[in-house]
SEFI-974500 format. One line per 5 residues: their letters; for each residue x, y, z of C-alpha. Coordinates in Angstrom, 2 decimals. Layout:
a = X Y Z | ...
This chain:
mavsk = 0.00 0.00 0.00 | 2.96 2.23 -0.58 | 5.52 3.29 -3.14 | 8.93 1.60 -3.11 | 11.71 4.02 -2.26
mklvn = 13.91 4.63 -5.29 | 17.57 5.51 -5.72 | 19.10 7.20 -8.74 | 22.11 5.03 -9.55 | 25.05 6.14 -11.69
ivgpi = 27.40 3.33 -12.75 | 30.90 4.22 -13.95 | 33.44 1.82 -15.44 | 36.03 1.15 -18.16 | 34.42 1.44 -21.57
eqfdd = 35.74 -1.96 -22.69 | 33.88 -3.61 -19.77 | 30.51 -2.06 -20.63 | 28.86 -5.28 -21.84 | 30.16 -7.39 -18.95
ivrav = 29.08 -4.88 -16.32 | 25.67 -4.39 -17.92 | 25.13 -8.15 -17.99 | 26.08 -8.41 -14.32 | 24.07 -5.55 -12.82
vvdkp = 21.44 -4.37 -15.32 | 20.02 -7.12 -17.54 | 17.18 -8.99 -15.83 | 17.88 -7.01 -12.66 | 15.64 -4.35 -11.02
fhpen = 17.30 -1.51 -12.95 | 15.25 1.09 -14.85 | 17.66 2.85 -17.28 | 17.51 6.58 -17.97 | 19.15 8.79 -20.57
tllia = 22.48 9.56 -18.94 | 23.11 12.64 -21.08 | 19.91 14.25 -19.78 | 20.61 13.57 -16.10 | 24.40 13.86 -15.86
rqikg = 24.68 17.20 -17.59 | 27.22 18.43 -15.05 | 29.82 15.94 -16.32 | 31.78 17.56 -19.14 | 32.97 15.71 -22.22
llpfk = 30.22 13.05 -22.26 | 29.40 11.63 -25.67 | 26.64 9.28 -26.82 | 27.60 5.80 -28.00 | 27.52 5.12 -31.73
lenay = 24.72 2.63 -32.22 | 25.90 0.08 -34.77 | 24.16 -3.02 -33.49 | 25.58 -6.07 -35.26 | 22.92 -8.33 -33.74
tapla = 19.79 -6.65 -35.12 | 19.95 -7.93 -38.71 | 20.83 -11.57 -37.81 | 18.07 -11.52 -35.18 | 15.54 -10.39 -37.78
tisaa = 16.75 -13.16 -40.12 | 16.46 -15.92 -37.56 | 13.07 -14.59 -36.40 | 11.90 -14.89 -40.01 | 13.34 -18.42 -40.19
laasg = 11.46 -19.42 -37.02 | 8.23 -17.94 -38.39 | 8.68 -19.81 -41.70 | 9.26 -23.01 -39.72 | 6.22 -22.50 -37.50
iapcf = 8.40 -22.40 -34.37 | 7.24 -20.09 -31.57 | 10.14 -17.96 -30.29 | 11.13 -18.96 -26.75 | 14.21 -19.24 -24.56
rdfse = 16.85 -21.92 -24.90 | 19.98 -21.96 -22.79 | 23.06 -20.78 -24.68 | 25.39 -20.22 -21.73 | 27.59 -23.22 -22.59
asyev = 27.81 -22.36 -26.29 | 30.41 -20.19 -27.97 | 28.79 -18.54 -30.97 | 30.03 -16.08 -33.56 | 27.50 -13.89 -35.34
sdial = 29.02 -14.73 -38.74 | 28.78 -18.49 -38.05 | 25.15 -18.10 -36.97 | 24.34 -16.10 -40.10 | 25.92 -18.80 -42.32
avsey = 24.14 -21.66 -40.53 | 20.77 -19.91 -40.68 | 21.28 -19.06 -44.35 | 21.99 -22.71 -45.20 | 18.93 -23.80 -43.22
qeala = 16.73 -21.25 -44.98 | 17.99 -22.40 -48.39 | 17.17 -26.02 -47.58 | 13.77 -25.04 -46.23 | 13.04 -22.83 -49.25
aldad = 14.04 -25.65 -51.65 | 11.62 -28.03 -49.94 | 8.87 -25.39 -49.94 | 9.42 -24.77 -53.67 | 9.23 -28.53 -54.43
ialce = 6.09 -28.86 -52.30 | 4.46 -25.90 -54.06 | 5.37 -27.35 -57.47 | 3.98 -30.79 -56.62 | 0.83 -29.30 -55.10
kipse = 0.10 -27.54 -58.40 | 0.09 -30.77 -60.40 | -3.26 -32.21 -59.15 | -5.10 -28.90 -59.65 | -3.60 -28.38 -63.11
nalil = -4.35 -31.95 -64.09 | -7.89 -31.63 -62.80 | -8.46 -28.79 -65.27 | -7.10 -30.88 -68.17 | -9.20 -33.87 -67.05
sqlsh = -12.33 -31.72 -67.03 | -11.64 -30.93 -70.70 | -10.77 -34.48 -71.68 | -13.93 -35.80 -70.03 | -15.85 -34.39 -73.01
mdevs = -13.65 -36.24 -75.53 | -14.22 -39.83 -74.43 | -15.59 -40.77 -77.87 | -12.39 -39.65 -79.61 | -10.00 -42.52 -80.27
vrled = -7.35 -40.53 -82.12 | -4.07 -39.63 -80.41 | -4.05 -35.97 -79.33 | -0.56 -35.50 -80.78 | -1.85 -36.51 -84.20
lfsft = -4.71 -34.02 -84.05 | -2.32 -31.14 -83.38 | 0.35 -32.24 -85.88 | -1.63 -31.94 -89.16 | 0.07 -29.73 -91.75
yvkfr = -2.78 -28.88 -94.11 | -5.73 -29.42 -91.79 | -6.56 -27.38 -88.67 | -8.34 -28.75 -85.63 | -10.47 -26.95 -83.03
fgrmp = -12.03 -28.31 -79.80 | -14.64 -26.51 -77.69 | -18.29 -26.11 -76.86 | -21.38 -24.24 -78.04 | -24.82 -23.71 -76.50
resyd = -27.20 -26.62 -77.11 | -29.78 -24.33 -78.76 | -27.19 -23.09 -81.29 | -26.26 -26.64 -82.29 | -29.89 -27.76 -82.61
afaeq = -30.74 -24.74 -84.77 | -27.74 -24.95 -87.10 | -26.90 -28.67 -87.16 | -28.03 -29.03 -90.80 | -26.04 -25.98 -91.94
iaerk = -22.97 -27.37 -90.20 | -23.43 -30.73 -91.95 | -23.96 -29.11 -95.37 | -20.82 -26.96 -95.18 | -18.12 -28.02 -97.56
nlyff = -14.55 -28.24 -96.33 | -15.84 -28.70 -92.74 | -16.22 -31.71 -90.52 | -17.81 -31.29 -87.06 | -17.78 -34.18 -84.60
ptsve = -19.86 -33.89 -81.39 | -17.93 -35.60 -78.57 | -20.45 -34.94 -75.76 | -24.03 -33.69 -75.87 | -25.23 -32.26 -72.56
reyvf = -28.29 -30.36 -71.39 | -26.88 -26.87 -71.90 | -23.81 -27.40 -74.08 | -22.62 -29.54 -76.94 | -18.89 -30.33 -76.81
gmymm = -17.14 -31.23 -80.02 | -14.39 -30.54 -82.49 | -14.30 -29.34 -86.04 | -11.66 -29.79 -88.73 | -11.11 -27.80 -91.93
prvck = -8.38 -27.14 -94.48 | -5.79 -24.60 -93.34 | -6.89 -22.17 -96.11 | -10.46 -22.13 -94.73 | -9.42 -21.48 -91.12
aemda = -10.52 -17.83 -90.95 | -13.90 -18.48 -92.60 | -14.78 -21.47 -90.38 | -13.61 -19.76 -87.20 | -15.86 -16.79 -88.01
ffaql = -18.82 -19.11 -88.70 | -18.48 -20.94 -85.40 | -17.99 -17.65 -83.54 | -21.49 -16.69 -84.75 | -22.72 -19.94 -83.17
rferl = -21.10 -18.82 -79.86 | -18.53 -21.59 -80.01 | -16.06 -21.35 -77.12 | -12.71 -22.84 -77.93 | -11.13 -25.01 -75.21
yisdh = -7.38 -25.42 -75.41 | -6.09 -28.87 -74.61 | -2.83 -28.76 -72.72 | 0.16 -30.22 -74.52 | 0.79 -32.07 -71.24
ahgtp = -1.86 -34.60 -72.35 | -0.59 -37.42 -74.58 | -2.14 -40.38 -76.36 | -5.87 -40.80 -76.81 | -8.13 -38.86 -74.42
keaee = -8.72 -41.99 -72.32 | -5.02 -42.79 -72.20 | -4.28 -39.17 -71.26 | -6.89 -39.28 -68.46 | -5.35 -42.40 -66.99
alate = -1.84 -40.94 -67.18 | -2.89 -37.64 -65.64 | -4.78 -39.36 -62.80 | -1.71 -41.50 -62.06 | 0.52 -38.42 -62.14
stral = -1.78 -36.56 -59.69 | -1.75 -39.50 -57.29 | 2.02 -39.72 -57.49 | 2.31 -35.96 -56.90 | 0.16 -36.20 -53.75
ftves = 2.41 -38.94 -52.38 | 5.44 -36.81 -53.22 | 3.94 -33.83 -51.37 | 3.47 -35.94 -48.25 | 7.03 -37.20 -48.52
lkaqk = 8.41 -33.67 -48.95 | 6.36 -32.40 -46.00 | 7.77 -35.21 -43.87 | 11.28 -34.20 -44.96 | 10.49 -30.58 -44.06
aelik = 9.14 -31.58 -40.64 | 12.27 -33.67 -40.03 | 14.49 -30.76 -41.10 | 12.69 -28.40 -38.71 | 12.78 -30.91 -35.87
rhkel = 16.49 -31.52 -36.39 | 17.31 -27.80 -36.29 | 14.69 -26.52 -33.81 | 16.78 -26.53 -30.63 | 19.80 -25.02 -32.34
llsyy = 17.70 -22.30 -33.97 | 16.10 -21.39 -30.63 | 19.53 -21.32 -29.02 | 20.73 -18.96 -31.79 | 17.61 -16.87 -31.35
sylty = 18.05 -16.60 -27.58 | 21.73 -15.71 -27.96 | 21.03 -12.97 -30.50 | 18.04 -11.63 -28.53 | 20.14 -11.41 -25.38
wnevy = 23.09 -9.67 -26.97 | 20.85 -7.40 -29.03 | 19.24 -6.13 -25.81 | 22.61 -5.81 -24.07 | 23.99 -3.77 -26.94
alrqy = 20.82 -1.65 -27.12 | 21.48 -0.38 -23.59 | 24.11 1.87 -25.13 | 21.28 4.20 -26.13 | 20.91 5.13 -22.44
aahts = 24.64 5.38 -21.67 | 27.32 7.94 -22.40 | 31.10 7.83 -22.44 | 34.34 9.77 -22.41 | 37.49 8.54 -24.12
dtfyl = 37.95 5.58 -21.76 | 35.00 5.55 -19.30 | 31.30 4.82 -19.63 | 28.46 6.25 -17.54 | 25.09 4.53 -17.14
tgwmp = 22.26 6.04 -15.08 | 19.04 4.46 -13.89 | 16.60 3.88 -11.04 | 16.70 1.04 -8.54 | 14.64 0.26 -5.44
kseik = 16.51 1.22 -2.30 | 16.26 -2.38 -1.08 | 18.32 -3.60 -4.09 | 21.37 -1.37 -3.58 | 23.28 -3.97 -1.53
aleks = 22.70 -6.57 -4.25 | 24.02 -4.08 -6.81 | 27.14 -3.51 -4.73 | 27.72 -7.26 -4.52 | 27.21 -7.75 -8.29
lapfe = 29.64 -4.93 -9.10 | 32.34 -6.12 -6.66 | 34.21 -8.34 -9.19 | 34.87 -5.31 -11.41 | 37.72 -3.52 -9.63
nasft = 37.70 -0.39 -11.77 | 33.91 0.08 -11.70 | 31.94 2.03 -9.12 | 28.52 3.49 -8.54 | 26.71 6.24 -6.66
adnae = 23.15 6.06 -5.34 | 21.22 9.26 -4.66 | 17.77 9.67 -3.14 | 15.00 9.92 -5.70 | 13.50 12.81 -3.73
dflth = 16.47 14.94 -4.87 | 15.66 14.28 -8.54 | 11.89 14.71 -8.70 | 12.22 16.87 -11.81 | 13.26 13.68 -13.64
spplk = 10.04 11.87 -12.62 | 11.30 8.80 -10.76 | 9.41 5.69 -11.91 | 6.91 4.06 -9.62 | 6.93 0.58 -8.14
lktfp = 3.82 -0.05 -6.08 | 3.74 -2.30 -3.03 | 0.05 -3.11 -2.75 | -1.74 -5.30 -0.21 | -2.83 -8.51 -2.04
lfrpf = -6.53 -7.91 -1.35 | -6.31 -4.44 -2.93 | -4.01 -5.44 -5.81 | -6.75 -6.30 -8.36 | -8.03 -2.71 -8.14
tlfvt = -4.77 -1.41 -9.61 | -6.48 -2.26 -12.91 | -8.86 0.67 -12.33 | -6.16 2.97 -10.96 | -3.90 2.47 -13.99
tyglp = -6.86 3.15 -16.26 | -6.95 6.65 -14.76 | -3.16 6.97 -14.51 | -0.20 6.07 -12.32 | 0.58 8.12 -9.21
synea = 3.72 10.21 -9.28 | 6.65 9.16 -7.09 | 5.77 11.76 -4.44 | 2.05 11.05 -4.59 | 0.10 8.67 -2.33
dptpf = -1.04 5.40 -3.88 | -4.83 5.69 -4.28 | -5.36 1.93 -4.66 | -6.34 1.24 -1.00 | -8.74 4.20 -1.04
laity = -10.33 3.05 -4.30 | -10.56 -0.58 -3.17 | -12.32 0.27 0.12 | -14.68 2.88 -1.32 | -15.50 0.73 -4.37
fllfg = -16.34 -2.16 -2.04 | -18.65 0.00 0.10 | -20.37 1.83 -2.78 | -21.02 -1.35 -4.78 | -22.66 -3.04 -1.80
lmfgd = -24.79 0.01 -1.00 | -26.01 0.20 -4.59 | -26.46 -3.54 -5.16 | -27.01 -5.40 -1.89 | -28.42 -8.90 -2.23
vgqga = -27.34 -12.04 -0.34 | -28.20 -14.51 -3.10 | -27.03 -12.53 -6.11 | -23.89 -11.46 -4.26 | -23.03 -15.11 -3.63
vlflf = -23.53 -15.88 -7.35 | -21.25 -12.97 -8.31 | -18.62 -14.26 -5.90 | -18.70 -17.73 -7.49 | -18.78 -16.31 -11.02
gfvlq = -15.65 -14.34 -10.19 | -13.90 -17.61 -9.34 | -15.04 -19.08 -12.65 | -13.50 -16.13 -14.52 | -10.25 -16.55 -12.59
wlfrm = -9.68 -20.27 -12.93 | -11.57 -21.22 -16.09 | -11.12 -18.17 -18.33 | -7.82 -16.92 -16.80 | -9.27 -13.41 -16.26
knmgk = -7.54 -13.04 -12.91 | -7.87 -9.33 -12.16 | -11.47 -9.00 -13.34 | -12.41 -12.29 -11.69 | -10.94 -11.20 -8.35
ilsiv = -12.70 -7.82 -8.54 | -16.00 -9.56 -9.29 | -15.52 -11.92 -6.35 | -14.70 -9.01 -4.02 | -17.74 -6.95 -5.05
gvssf = -19.78 -10.15 -4.78 | -18.77 -10.31 -1.11 | -19.79 -6.64 -0.78 | -23.19 -7.35 -2.33 | -23.58 -10.43 -0.12
lfgff = -22.82 -8.53 3.13 | -24.99 -5.52 2.30 | -27.73 -7.96 1.34 | -28.07 -8.73 5.06 | -28.41 -5.00 5.72
ygsvf = -31.27 -4.80 3.22 | -32.64 -8.26 4.12 | -32.75 -9.23 0.44 | -32.13 -12.74 -0.93 | -32.57 -12.94 -4.72
grdil = -34.82 -9.89 -4.44 | -37.07 -11.48 -1.80 | -37.34 -9.83 1.62 | -36.69 -13.07 3.50 | -34.30 -11.72 6.13
pgfrv = -34.88 -8.89 8.59 | -33.31 -5.69 7.32 | -33.70 -2.16 6.06 | -36.53 -2.17 3.47 | -35.76 0.67 1.10
leggn = -39.25 0.70 -0.43 | -41.15 0.78 2.87 | -42.62 3.92 4.47 | -40.20 6.81 4.74 | -37.17 4.63 4.14
tnkil = -36.69 6.06 0.64 | -35.64 9.45 1.99 | -33.50 7.82 4.65 | -31.54 5.77 2.13 | -30.98 8.79 -0.14
igtvg = -29.83 11.01 2.74 | -27.75 8.19 4.24 | -25.87 7.53 0.99 | -25.19 11.26 0.60 | -23.74 11.14 4.12
vgvim = -21.47 8.26 3.06 | -20.41 10.35 0.06 | -19.57 13.31 2.34 | -17.28 11.10 4.45 | -15.55 9.77 1.32
llfaf = -15.09 13.30 -0.02 | -13.52 14.39 3.27 | -11.09 11.48 3.04 | -10.28 12.58 -0.52 | -9.44 16.01 0.91
lynia = -7.12 14.34 3.44 | -5.39 12.44 0.64 | -4.78 15.72 -1.17 | -3.40 17.32 2.01 | -1.08 14.33 2.47
ngirq = 0.11 14.69 -1.14 | 0.74 18.39 -0.59 | 2.88 17.59 2.46 | 4.79 14.91 0.50 | 5.41 17.39 -2.32
kdigk = 6.24 20.24 0.07 | 3.64 22.34 -1.73 | 2.30 25.00 0.67 | -0.46 26.06 -1.68 | -1.71 22.54 -2.25
tffep = -1.50 21.67 1.43 | -3.20 24.76 2.85 | -4.92 27.06 0.39 | -6.30 24.91 -2.45 | -10.06 24.16 -2.49
hgivg = -9.11 20.59 -1.53 | -6.40 21.51 0.99 | -6.72 22.18 4.71 | -8.68 25.39 4.17 | -10.98 23.65 1.69
fvlya = -11.46 20.77 4.12 | -12.54 23.20 6.87 | -14.85 25.06 4.46 | -16.53 21.90 3.14 | -16.94 20.42 6.63
aligm = -18.39 23.72 7.87 | -20.88 23.89 4.98 | -22.01 20.32 5.60 | -22.20 20.99 9.32 | -24.31 24.12 8.71
vvllf = -26.81 22.15 6.59 | -27.04 19.43 9.23 | -27.54 21.95 12.06 | -30.25 23.86 10.16 | -32.19 20.70 9.31
tglgr = -31.93 19.21 12.79 | -33.28 22.25 14.60 | -29.88 23.36 15.91 | -29.66 26.43 13.71 | -28.80 28.59 16.72
fvnta = -25.22 27.30 16.51 | -24.89 28.76 13.02 | -24.06 32.21 14.30 | -21.93 35.07 13.02 | -18.73 33.62 14.45
yilgl = -19.45 30.27 12.76 | -20.06 31.89 9.38 | -17.12 34.32 9.55 | -14.61 31.89 11.03 | -15.49 28.67 9.21
ivlpl = -16.94 29.86 5.90 | -15.96 33.44 5.06 | -12.35 33.17 6.28 | -11.61 29.92 4.33 | -13.14 31.46 1.21
llifl = -10.92 34.50 1.67 | -7.82 32.33 2.11 | -8.64 30.35 -1.05 | -9.17 33.66 -2.86 | -5.76 34.95 -1.71
keplv = -3.89 31.69 -2.38 | -1.30 33.07 -4.82 | -0.13 36.09 -2.81 | -0.15 34.08 0.42 | 1.97 31.30 -1.10
glltg = 4.33 33.88 -2.58 | 4.65 35.63 0.77 | 5.24 32.40 2.70 | 7.82 31.09 0.23 | 9.74 34.37 0.22
kkqwm = 9.05 35.49 -3.33 | 9.97 39.09 -4.04 | 6.99 39.62 -6.31 | 4.21 38.02 -4.30 | 1.43 40.45 -5.23
psrig = -0.50 39.83 -8.48 | 0.67 42.09 -11.32 | -2.90 42.72 -12.51 | -5.14 43.21 -9.50 | -8.39 43.65 -11.43
eyfll = -7.88 40.52 -13.52 | -6.86 38.57 -10.41 | -10.03 39.57 -8.52 | -12.23 38.70 -11.49 | -10.73 35.26 -12.16
ngfel = -10.50 34.24 -8.52 | -14.03 35.49 -7.88 | -15.30 33.10 -10.54 | -13.12 30.35 -9.06 | -14.81 30.77 -5.67
vevml = -18.22 30.39 -7.34 | -16.95 27.26 -9.08 | -15.64 25.88 -5.79 | -19.00 26.30 -4.09 | -20.84 24.76 -7.05
sfatn = -18.45 21.82 -7.20 | -18.92 21.16 -3.47 | -22.67 21.04 -4.02 | -22.59 18.90 -7.20 | -20.01 16.48 -5.81
tisfv = -22.14 15.93 -2.73 | -25.47 15.61 -4.56 | -23.87 13.19 -7.03 | -23.86 10.54 -4.30 | -27.68 10.52 -4.38
rvgaf = -27.25 8.02 -7.22 | -25.96 5.49 -4.67 | -29.31 5.44 -2.90 | -31.17 5.65 -6.22 | -29.54 2.42 -7.40
alnha = -30.44 0.71 -4.12 | -34.07 1.69 -4.80 | -33.66 0.63 -8.41 | -32.57 -2.87 -7.40 | -35.57 -3.33 -5.12
glmlv = -37.90 -2.00 -7.83 | -36.51 -4.23 -10.59 | -36.79 -7.35 -8.45 | -40.36 -6.39 -7.52 | -41.21 -6.26 -11.24
vyila = -39.54 -9.65 -11.81 | -41.69 -11.35 -9.17 | -44.83 -9.62 -10.35 | -44.18 -11.03 -13.83 | -43.48 -14.43 -12.25
gavtp = -46.87 -14.30 -10.53 | -45.57 -14.42 -6.97 | -48.52 -13.97 -4.61 | -46.67 -13.65 -1.28 | -43.61 -11.61 -0.28
vsmgn = -41.49 -14.77 0.01 | -42.84 -16.89 -2.86 | -41.09 -17.30 -6.21 | -44.06 -17.78 -8.53 | -43.16 -19.15 -11.97
pvvai = -39.62 -20.50 -11.39 | -38.50 -20.04 -15.02 | -39.48 -16.35 -15.06 | -37.98 -15.82 -11.60 | -34.66 -17.46 -12.48
fgnif = -34.21 -15.67 -15.81 | -35.40 -12.42 -14.24 | -32.74 -12.76 -11.52 | -30.05 -13.48 -14.14 | -31.08 -10.46 -16.21
vmale = -31.19 -8.08 -13.22 | -27.91 -9.42 -11.85 | -26.08 -9.02 -15.19 | -27.56 -5.58 -15.84 | -26.89 -4.20 -12.37
tlvvg = -23.39 -5.63 -12.15 | -22.48 -3.79 -15.34 | -24.32 -0.54 -14.63 | -23.44 -0.33 -10.92 | -19.82 -1.19 -11.65
vqvlr = -19.59 1.63 -14.19 | -21.41 4.11 -11.94 | -19.17 3.37 -8.96 | -16.12 3.85 -11.19 | -17.60 7.17 -12.33
lefye = -17.96 8.32 -8.73 | -14.38 7.25 -8.02 | -12.90 9.02 -11.04 | -14.97 12.20 -11.19 | -16.00 12.89 -7.62
lfgkf = -13.11 11.47 -5.58 | -9.94 11.11 -7.68 | -10.34 14.62 -9.03 | -9.74 15.97 -5.53 | -6.28 14.52 -4.98
fegng = -5.01 12.30 -7.80 | -3.08 13.67 -10.78 | -2.01 10.35 -12.30 | 1.10 11.68 -14.08 | 3.48 8.96 -12.90
refap = 5.28 6.31 -14.91 | 5.80 2.64 -14.24 | 9.07 1.16 -13.03 | 10.26 -0.79 -16.09 | 13.48 -2.73 -15.45
vriqy = 15.39 -4.35 -18.30 | 13.76 -7.73 -18.83 | 14.68 -9.68 -21.95 | 11.54 -11.17 -23.44 | 12.25 -14.22 -25.54
skdak = 8.62 -15.20 -26.08 | 6.10 -12.94 -27.80 | 3.53 -13.53 -25.04 | 6.01 -12.92 -22.22 | 4.90 -10.44 -19.58
């Protein structure tokens, strides 16, 4: 429930030992690198490293080879191997050539059945022809054409075709829509006959010169060739699988080696150097400094310094949260809004507790809460949705516990409890939930005050609308409303108004000059008095309006509690329940409960998150931080 203390570490060593030192103390260690040139500006003569990474191109090549082989990138130990980049490149190139040759042969063989199928579809209409195809195409003075024409054209012009001199037409296959056949004519009549058959809508079909012998002989040969090609494809695929299997471990070892050294070399982008010394700067948790000292001990000429992160806040130290396990799932919501800065309180505990309370107040039901709890476990263990499943189980517990408060079990008032739809309970629930909202808003003010103290910001701590003065003003306004409505208005006297309302408003109005005066600024008075009064006057109006709207916004908490009771009442009316504890039609009751539970879980969950983000987080949480990201080499694409 806190932020890990960070140290800004500066490692210095001989430039020729850069890779060895980085491997020992940075790679896969809790070290978040920073741009040394930006932080160590006071060191003169620093130069950036020239980035000529010899591992990038071979890594891309072997990644492509793994993809072509269907091998998922993952880690293989290479610590005992002694590789050279040139040897790896040669070995991978030879493997790729062998793989490409097999792929080309497979592609060529896979084409044969499809190509032969097309030829066979043509030959199937020439079964009546007993002449060798080579002979038909080898005539010198006679030309031959094979194709098809519409059946109606043939029936209409069959006599004219038969009467034509210098033409012989032989139908090879007569079908319902087409007549397949071939015609022969002297070479000198080719143009005339082709024009005649074009008028009959004759479509010429070209027989591949791959077919030999009579049509039947060609069909048998082509079918045999296709079968042989399919067997060859299977054989080639087996050879490919064997090739991949034989090289898989070595390829993954190459891949891991290149990935590792590529990342090691890439760390030069963060470092700087002089003629003989390198400098590398980064963040480490305070608890890891002793481990760093131990890792660096073997390097006699290397050293490091570790400074407090608080002295380098302008460089935005990264954040490593230490969150209580029960609250940890709610970091999903916090990170959706943003990460806290290093000198900002972690809002996760606040969000987890308030989310738990608000969800139960809005959706309190013993039975449905228990179902939500179990469904959360299903999401965690069956669908691997751990964070969302845990959140659902936690809010299910909230719904279950508040269900006892309302006395509701699957929408039936079986247990004794607070009936929100009875008598004057409606007003009580609305006022009560607003009261809960007031308490949460006051805690949000306290969070902001704590952040102001952490950041040593006098204005934020004291004079902001959500600082100490704002806290007093808001509490006084709420107290005044309570006193007036409870018949204790006599306590709201002149001293109360002047001391607890007017004075805080005045201090908020004078925030800038007061902060300037307290911090010792020479020019602490506004340069443009009129503009200052106008803008800050509007700001005071906005402050008062925001106090009112933020408070009233929590009415929705009670409204959703009423909504749940009303929806379940409708469900049991539709089910025909005649008594307050009966179910009526069980099918209608069950599906009604499922519908209401799904709808309210979604809507209430979103509405609670809206209250958190807009009404509470806006008071104290800026969310401008960045995550602590140590150097972790990811060998697998799905690594986290």
